[in-house]
C-alpha positions as CSV (number, residue, x, y, z in Angstrom):
1,M,201.8,148.5,113.9
2,T,202.9,152.0,114.6
3,T,200.7,154.9,113.9
4,L,202.3,158.1,112.5
5,A,201.0,161.4,113.9
6,G,201.2,165.1,113.0
7,P,199.3,167.2,110.4
8,R,202.3,167.4,108.1
9,A,203.8,164.0,108.9
10,V,206.8,162.5,107.3
11,D,206.1,159.0,106.0
12,A,208.0,155.9,106.8
13,V,210.5,156.3,104.0
14,G,211.3,159.9,104.8
15,T,209.3,161.5,102.0
16,K,207.4,164.6,103.0
17,V,203.7,164.3,102.1
18,R,201.8,167.2,100.6
19,F,198.4,166.6,102.3
20,A,197.5,166.9,105.9
21,H,195.5,164.0,107.4
22,G,192.1,165.9,107.0
23,P,192.5,166.4,103.3
24,G,194.1,162.9,103.0
25,F,191.0,161.4,104.6
26,W,188.8,162.9,101.8
27,T,191.2,161.9,99.1
28,I,191.1,158.3,100.2
29,A,187.4,158.5,100.4
30,A,187.1,159.9,96.9
31,A,189.5,157.2,95.5
32,F,187.5,154.5,97.4
33,L,184.2,155.9,95.9
34,T,185.6,155.9,92.4
35,T,187.0,152.4,92.6
36,M,183.7,151.0,93.9
37,A,181.8,152.8,91.2
38,F,184.0,151.4,88.5
39,S,183.4,147.9,89.9
40,T,179.6,148.2,89.1
41,V,179.7,150.3,86.0
42,P,179.3,147.2,83.7
43,T,176.0,146.2,85.4
44,P,173.7,147.8,82.8
45,L,176.0,146.8,80.0
46,Y,175.9,143.0,80.5
47,A,172.7,142.8,78.4
48,L,174.4,144.7,75.6
49,Y,177.4,142.3,75.5
50,Q,174.8,139.4,75.6
51,Q,172.9,141.0,72.7
52,R,176.2,141.5,70.7
53,D,177.7,138.0,71.3
54,G,174.6,135.9,71.9
55,F,175.8,134.1,75.0
56,P,173.3,132.5,77.5
57,T,172.2,134.3,80.7
58,F,174.3,132.0,82.9
59,L,177.4,133.4,81.4
60,I,176.5,136.8,82.8
61,T,176.7,135.3,86.3
62,V,180.1,133.7,85.4
63,I,181.5,137.0,84.3
64,F,180.1,138.6,87.4
65,A,181.5,135.8,89.5
66,A,184.9,136.4,88.1
67,Y,184.9,139.8,89.8
68,A,183.8,138.2,93.1
69,V,186.5,135.5,92.9
70,G,189.1,138.3,92.3
71,V,187.8,140.1,95.5
72,M,187.9,136.9,97.5
73,A,191.3,135.9,96.3
74,S,192.9,139.3,97.0
75,L,191.2,139.5,100.4
76,Y,192.6,136.0,101.3
77,L,196.0,136.7,100.0
78,A,196.6,140.3,100.4
79,G,193.7,142.1,102.1
80,H,195.7,142.2,105.4
81,V,199.2,143.2,104.2
82,S,198.5,146.9,104.7
83,D,198.9,146.3,108.4
84,W,202.6,145.8,107.8
85,L,203.4,147.3,104.4
86,G,201.5,150.5,104.9
87,R,198.0,151.8,103.8
88,R,199.0,154.2,101.1
89,R,201.2,151.8,99.2
90,V,198.7,149.1,99.1
91,A,195.8,151.4,98.2
92,L,197.9,152.7,95.3
93,V,198.5,149.2,94.0
94,A,194.8,148.5,94.3
95,V,193.8,151.5,92.2
96,L,196.4,150.8,89.5
97,A,194.9,147.3,89.2
98,E,191.6,149.1,88.4
99,V,193.4,151.1,85.7
100,V,194.6,147.9,84.2
101,S,191.1,146.5,84.3
102,A,189.6,149.5,82.5
103,L,192.3,149.2,79.7
104,I,191.3,145.5,79.2
105,F,187.6,146.4,79.0
106,L,188.5,149.0,76.3
107,F,191.0,146.9,74.2
108,W,189.7,143.3,74.7
109,P,185.9,143.5,74.9
110,E,185.3,139.8,74.1
111,V,184.2,137.3,76.7
112,P,187.7,136.1,77.7
113,G,188.7,139.8,78.1
114,L,185.5,140.5,80.1
115,L,186.4,137.6,82.4
116,L,190.0,138.8,82.9
117,A,188.9,142.5,83.4
118,R,186.4,141.6,86.0
119,F,188.8,139.4,87.8
120,I,191.4,142.1,87.9
121,S,188.8,144.6,89.0
122,G,187.9,142.3,91.9
123,V,191.5,141.9,92.9
124,G,191.8,145.7,93.2
125,V,188.6,146.1,95.1
126,G,189.5,143.3,97.5
127,I,192.8,144.9,98.3
128,L,191.3,148.4,98.7
129,T,188.3,147.6,100.6
130,A,189.9,146.6,104.0
131,T,192.8,148.9,103.3
132,A,190.8,152.0,102.7
133,T,188.4,151.3,105.6
134,A,191.3,151.1,108.0
135,H,193.2,154.0,106.4
136,L,190.1,156.2,106.7
137,S,189.6,155.4,110.4
138,E,193.3,156.2,111.2
139,L,193.4,159.4,109.1
140,R,190.2,160.6,110.9
141,R,191.5,159.7,114.2
142,I,194.7,161.8,113.7
143,A,192.9,164.7,112.0
144,R,190.0,164.9,114.6
145,P,191.1,163.0,117.8
146,D,188.1,164.1,119.8
147,E,185.5,162.9,117.2
148,D,183.3,159.9,117.7
149,P,185.1,157.0,115.9
150,G,181.8,155.9,114.6
151,R,181.7,158.9,112.2
152,S,184.6,157.6,110.1
153,A,183.0,154.1,110.0
154,L,179.7,155.7,108.8
155,I,181.5,157.7,106.1
156,S,183.5,154.7,105.0
157,S,180.4,152.6,104.7
158,M,178.5,155.3,102.8
159,V,181.4,155.7,100.4
160,N,181.5,152.0,99.8
161,L,177.8,151.7,99.1
162,G,177.5,155.1,97.4
163,G,180.2,154.1,95.0
164,L,178.5,150.9,94.2
165,A,175.4,152.8,93.6
166,F,176.7,155.4,91.2
167,G,178.5,153.0,89.0
168,P,175.3,151.5,87.4
169,L,173.8,155.0,87.2
170,V,176.7,156.3,85.2
171,G,176.9,153.2,83.1
172,G,173.3,153.3,82.4
173,L,173.2,157.0,81.5
174,L,176.2,156.7,79.1
175,A,174.7,153.5,77.5
176,Q,171.4,155.1,76.9
177,Y,172.4,158.6,75.6
178,V,176.0,158.4,74.5
179,G,177.5,156.8,71.4
180,H,179.8,153.7,71.9
181,P,178.2,152.6,75.2
182,L,180.7,149.7,75.6
183,Q,183.6,152.1,75.5
184,R,182.7,155.5,77.0
185,P,182.0,154.4,80.6
186,Y,185.5,152.8,80.8
187,E,187.1,155.8,79.2
188,V,185.5,158.1,81.8
189,F,186.5,155.9,84.7
190,L,190.0,155.4,83.3
191,V,190.6,159.2,83.8
192,L,189.0,159.2,87.2
193,L,191.2,156.2,88.4
194,V,194.4,157.8,87.2
195,V,193.5,161.0,89.1
196,S,192.7,158.9,92.2
197,A,196.1,157.2,92.0
198,L,197.8,160.5,91.8
199,G,195.8,161.7,94.9
200,I,196.7,158.6,96.8
201,A,200.4,159.1,96.3
202,L,200.1,162.4,98.2
203,V,198.2,161.0,101.2
204,P,199.9,160.5,104.6
205,E,200.9,157.1,105.7
206,T,199.4,155.9,108.9
207,V,201.3,152.6,109.4
208,E,205.1,152.6,109.8
209,R,206.8,149.8,107.8
210,R,208.5,147.4,110.2
211,E,212.3,146.9,109.8
212,T,211.7,143.2,110.1
213,R,208.7,142.1,108.1
214,P,206.6,139.2,109.5
215,A,206.6,136.0,107.5
216,Y,203.9,136.1,104.9
217,R,200.8,134.1,105.4
218,P,197.4,134.1,103.9
219,Q,194.4,135.7,105.6
220,R,193.3,134.3,108.9
221,V,190.9,135.7,111.6
222,A,193.2,137.0,114.4
223,L,190.6,137.0,117.2
224,P,190.3,135.4,120.7
225,A,188.5,132.1,120.5
226,A,185.6,133.5,122.5
227,A,185.0,136.2,120.0
228,K,185.1,134.0,116.9
229,P,181.4,132.7,117.1
230,L,180.2,136.4,117.0
231,F,182.5,137.2,114.2
232,F,181.3,134.4,112.0
233,A,177.6,135.1,112.8
234,T,178.4,138.8,111.8
235,A,180.1,137.5,108.6
236,I,177.1,135.3,107.7
237,G,174.9,138.4,107.9
238,A,177.2,140.3,105.7
239,F,177.2,137.3,103.2
240,A,173.4,137.3,103.0
241,A,173.3,141.1,102.6
242,F,175.8,141.1,99.8
243,A,173.8,138.3,98.1
244,I,171.0,140.9,97.6
245,F,173.6,143.3,96.1
246,G,174.9,140.6,93.9
247,L,171.4,140.0,92.5
248,F,171.0,143.6,91.5
249,T,174.5,144.0,90.1
250,S,174.3,140.9,87.9
251,L,170.9,139.6,87.0
252,A,168.5,142.4,87.8
253,P,168.8,143.9,84.2
254,T,168.0,140.4,82.8
255,F,164.9,140.2,85.0
256,L,163.9,143.6,84.0
257,A,164.3,142.9,80.3
258,G,163.0,139.3,80.3
259,T,160.5,138.6,83.1
260,L,159.3,142.3,83.5
261,H,159.7,143.3,79.8
262,H,161.5,146.5,80.4
263,T,164.6,146.8,78.2
264,S,165.9,150.4,78.9
265,R,169.6,150.4,79.9
266,L,168.9,153.6,81.9
267,L,166.2,151.8,83.8
268,A,168.6,149.0,84.6
269,G,171.1,151.4,86.0
270,V,168.6,153.5,87.9
271,V,167.1,150.4,89.6
272,T,170.6,149.2,90.8
273,F,171.4,152.7,91.8
274,A,168.3,153.1,93.8
275,V,169.0,149.8,95.7
276,F,172.6,150.7,96.7
277,I,171.8,154.4,97.5
278,A,169.0,153.2,99.8
279,G,171.6,151.3,101.7
280,A,173.8,154.5,102.0
281,V,170.9,156.7,102.9
282,S,169.5,154.5,105.6
283,Q,172.7,154.7,107.6
284,V,172.4,158.4,107.6
285,V,168.7,158.6,108.4
286,F,169.0,156.1,111.3
287,V,172.4,157.0,112.6
288,R,171.1,158.2,115.9
289,L,169.6,154.8,116.7
290,T,171.4,152.4,118.8
291,R,173.3,149.7,117.0
292,T,170.8,147.1,118.3
293,R,167.9,149.2,116.9
294,Q,169.6,149.7,113.6
295,L,170.2,145.9,113.3
296,Q,166.6,145.2,114.2
297,L,165.3,147.6,111.6
298,G,167.8,146.3,109.0
299,L,166.6,142.8,109.5
300,V,163.0,143.7,109.1
301,S,163.7,145.8,106.0
302,M,165.7,143.0,104.4
303,S,163.0,140.5,105.1
304,A,160.2,142.6,103.8
305,G,162.2,143.6,100.7
306,L,163.1,140.0,99.9
307,I,159.5,139.0,100.1
308,A,158.5,141.9,97.8
309,I,161.2,141.1,95.3
310,A,160.1,137.5,95.0
311,T,156.4,138.6,94.7
312,G,157.3,141.2,92.1
313,G,159.0,138.6,90.0
314,V,156.1,136.1,90.2
315,L,153.2,138.5,89.5
316,P,155.1,140.1,87.5
317,S,155.2,143.7,88.8
318,L,157.9,146.2,88.1
319,G,156.8,148.5,90.9
320,L,156.9,145.7,93.5
321,F,160.2,144.4,92.3
322,V,161.8,147.8,92.5
323,T,160.2,148.8,95.8
324,G,161.3,145.5,97.3
325,G,164.8,146.1,96.1
326,I,164.9,149.6,97.7
327,I,163.5,148.3,101.0
328,A,166.0,145.4,101.0
329,G,168.8,147.7,100.1
330,A,168.0,150.1,103.0
331,G,168.1,147.0,105.3
332,V,171.4,145.9,103.8
333,G,173.0,149.2,104.6
334,L,172.0,149.0,108.3
335,V,173.0,145.3,108.6
336,F,176.3,145.9,106.8
337,R,177.2,148.8,109.0
338,A,176.4,146.8,112.1
339,A,178.6,143.9,110.8
340,V,181.6,146.2,110.1
341,A,181.3,148.0,113.5
342,T,181.0,144.6,115.3
343,A,183.9,143.1,113.5
344,A,186.2,146.1,114.0
345,G,185.2,146.2,117.7
346,L,186.4,142.7,118.1
347,A,189.9,143.5,116.8
348,D,192.8,145.4,118.3
349,A,194.6,148.1,116.4
350,G,197.3,145.8,115.1
351,S,195.0,143.4,113.4
352,R,192.0,145.5,112.4
353,G,192.9,145.4,108.8
354,E,193.2,141.7,108.9
355,V,189.9,141.2,110.6
356,L,188.0,143.5,108.2
357,A,189.6,141.7,105.3
358,A,188.3,138.4,106.7
359,L,184.8,140.0,107.1
360,F,184.8,141.3,103.5
361,L,186.2,138.0,102.2
362,I,183.1,136.2,103.5
363,A,180.7,139.1,102.5
364,Y,182.0,139.0,98.9
365,A,181.5,135.3,98.8
366,G,177.8,136.4,99.1
367,L,178.2,138.2,95.7
368,A,179.4,135.1,93.9
369,V,177.9,131.9,95.3
370,P,174.2,132.8,95.5
371,V,174.3,134.6,92.1
372,L,176.0,131.6,90.5
373,A,173.3,129.4,92.0
374,I,170.4,131.6,90.8
375,G,172.1,131.8,87.3
376,L,172.3,128.1,87.2
377,G,168.7,127.8,88.5
378,I,167.5,130.0,85.6
379,A,169.1,127.6,83.2
380,V,166.9,124.7,84.5
381,L,164.0,126.4,86.2
382,P,161.6,129.1,85.4
383,A,163.1,132.5,86.3
384,Q,160.4,133.3,88.8
385,L,160.8,130.1,90.7
386,A,164.6,130.6,90.8
387,L,164.1,134.0,92.2
388,V,161.8,132.8,94.9
389,L,164.2,130.1,96.0
390,F,167.0,132.7,96.1
391,A,164.9,135.0,98.2
392,A,163.8,132.2,100.6
393,I,167.3,131.0,101.3
394,I,168.7,134.5,101.8
395,L,165.8,135.3,104.1
396,V,166.6,132.4,106.4
397,M,170.3,133.1,106.4
398,V,170.1,136.8,107.3
399,N,167.6,136.2,110.1
400,A,169.6,133.3,111.6
401,A,172.7,135.4,111.6
402,G,170.8,138.6,112.8
403,I,169.3,136.8,115.8
404,R,172.8,135.7,116.9
405,M,174.1,139.3,116.4
406,L,171.2,140.8,118.4
407,S,171.7,138.3,121.2
408,A,175.3,139.4,121.5
409,H,174.5,143.1,121.5
410,R,171.9,142.6,124.3
411,R,174.4,141.2,126.7
């Protein structure tokens, strides 16, 4: 990989870009945030689709899982190709995939269309996540070479989680107060996504396309053998962390309406927003702590939050359920940031996009597998018992992975 330098660089195909690297950084950040927000905007709308079509709760988890499968498929097949095709080109393709998804939501709102739209949305997110994370790091390094590289990682992580937070909030607000709640959110984001695509087209490239392309291969983890155990421990921690997010972006509205007897679409969006924004805010509040301290605090917060979520579901108690989600979300933010920083530190510059894609591939599996399991559990078990089992399994996983990560950081 060759990095292009200069505030008004000429990209690899000779086209003069219009943005310097500093504005380009914020353009990619805005596009990243918009894309992640679009990926969660259906969260408070699932119950409306269910009410309209009368399908079982388990089908909600299948629709949601279609998104996670799309993310994992694209991360496996294409999450690393920006290392040799270029960041801007790949990011543009990813955002255009989200445009297609929005159009399908608008013009084919039945269950098969929802499955296809969510899958395509996942494909776009999977391509963009690793690409944008690497692109932001490289743009920032060129624009501000003397700045701590950890700042771009912090901004990238906050944009990721912040976008996931604002999607349900916007969807909930529009569903509660605006007519045609199953159309307006997608119309709004369709415009934002088109604007994002136009912005990306003007951003500097940071990877020079090779004259001879390497033979294509699916995703792999390009790490020294000695580093792989730590990478996989880190990835398991990210898997467990994303499982909590999966719960709140798929089934939390169902728990609120059924078990907790609160049917407000706005409340469903606000609760999911609060969980995700806690993950973003915690990274800022505790940024001055060492990575080890952040990881310790994140593990404690996730553990306490999971216990509160399960207890709130059993009692039932809306306040305890939501408070637990916020505490767990704050912990997820810290654990996830530690995971990204650890994985990026294990890779060299030429394979950073590939290693991050592998990390996100495993993390996004945490969105699909546990949520499908709890959805199936609800079909055969009381909802409260399924929630307790979910919390117990994730609690064990995140602490087992966290202990391994902490052990590595202390060496």
